[in-house]
N, C-alpha and C positions, 0 to 999 in steps of 0.2 A: 562492450562496456559492462563492467560487473560492479554491483553494489554489495559490499559486505560490511559486517560489523553491527554492533548494538550500542546505541547511545541514549542516555537518559537526559531529557530536557524538560522544560516547563513552558507552557503556553502563557504569554503575558496577559496583562489586564485588557489589552486591545485585541486579544485572540490571535496574536502573531506567534509563530514558532520559528526559532532559529534552526536552520538546517545545518547539520554537521558540515564543517568545511571540506571534509573528505568527499562529500557528495555533491557539492555545489557546482564544480566544473563539469562533472558528468551529467548533471541535470540540464545544463544549458540555460539560455535566457528565458525560454518559455517551456513550461512543463504542465502536466495535468495531474490533479488530485481527484480521485473518485472513491465511491463506496467500494470497500473491499469485502472479501469473505471473512468470516469469523469475527465480524464487528470491528474490523480495523479499516484503515484507509490505504489505498494503493496510490503510489506516486510514480508516474511514468515520465521519462524524458520525452521530448517531442517525437523522436524517431521510434522509440518503443511504443508510444501511444498510437502512432500511425500504423505500426504493425498489428497491434491489438485491435484497432479500429477495423482494419481490413478483415481480420478473422471474424469479428462480430458481424460485419456487413455480409459476410459469406454465409451466415446461418440462414436457414430457410424461414421465411416469414410465415409459412403455414404451420410451423411448429410452435405451439403455445409456450413451451419452456424456453425455447430459443428467443422468442420475442420478449418474454419477461426478463431474461438474463441481460439481453442487450439494452432494454429500457432502463434497468437498474444502473448499469454502468454509464450510459450516455446521459440520462437525466440527472444523475448525481455528480457528473463531472464538472470540474471548474478549471479553466485555463488560468495559470498562475505565473507570477514572476517574483523573484526575490527582490527585496529592497536593498539599499546600500549596505545594510548591516547583515545581510544574508538571512533575513526573516521572510516568512510567507504568512499571509493572512489566511486562516482556515475558516471557510464559510460555516455558518451556523448549522445548515443541514448536514454537513459532513461531521462536524463536532458531535452533533446529536447521534448520528449513525454509529460512531465509534465510542460514544459515551465519554468523550474527552472533556475534562473540566480544567485540569492544570498540568499534572505530571504525565509525561508521555515517554514512550520509547520510540526511537526512530531507528529502524532496522533495515539493513541491506539484505535483500533476498534474491540476489542474482540480477535479473534484468529490471527489477523495480525496487522501490523502497516501500516499507510499510510503516504506518504510524499507528501506534497502539496506546490506548489509555494504560497508564502504568500498572494499575491493579489487574486489569484484564490480561496484559502481557505476562505478568508474573504468575498468574494462575494458569494460563495456557502453557507457559514455559515449564511449569511443574508437571503438567500433564505430559508434555513432550518427553521430558526427562524420565518420567516413570514408565513410559511406553516405548522408548526408543528401540528396544530389541524387537518388539512386535512390528513397529513401523518399518524397520530395516528388512524384516522378513517379507513384508508386503511389497517392498520395492522390487524384489526379485521378479514379481509378476509383471512389473513394468520394464524389465530388462536392465535393472540396476542391481549389481551385486558387489559385495565387498570381498 
């Protein structure tokens, strides 16, 4: 399953966000939202969450950074379901993490969805655009070339 695309939406007065219809079936009945990197939110389908969970469980407890990383994702996670209108309630702790007030971008990023505060995404996207050549060069060290 692959999530792709960029959609601008708004969080309503009750802190609900309409998930793009293109993503709804792929997410399934139960999915997870958690604190993401770069001050966004990560949204995982149940099957992707279980894969991610296994990877985090495999990290050594003796490693301080591994414990902190796992703590952040598990403690911040919320099991979610869509209402009949395709909306999800975003908990306060997650809205605070991503600095979400009203306008957001809901972006497909392959195996997950990211939810960004609109201003944060626009600034980050400008950075990506300005640095794409350098980022592409760095991908070669990870085995991805164009």
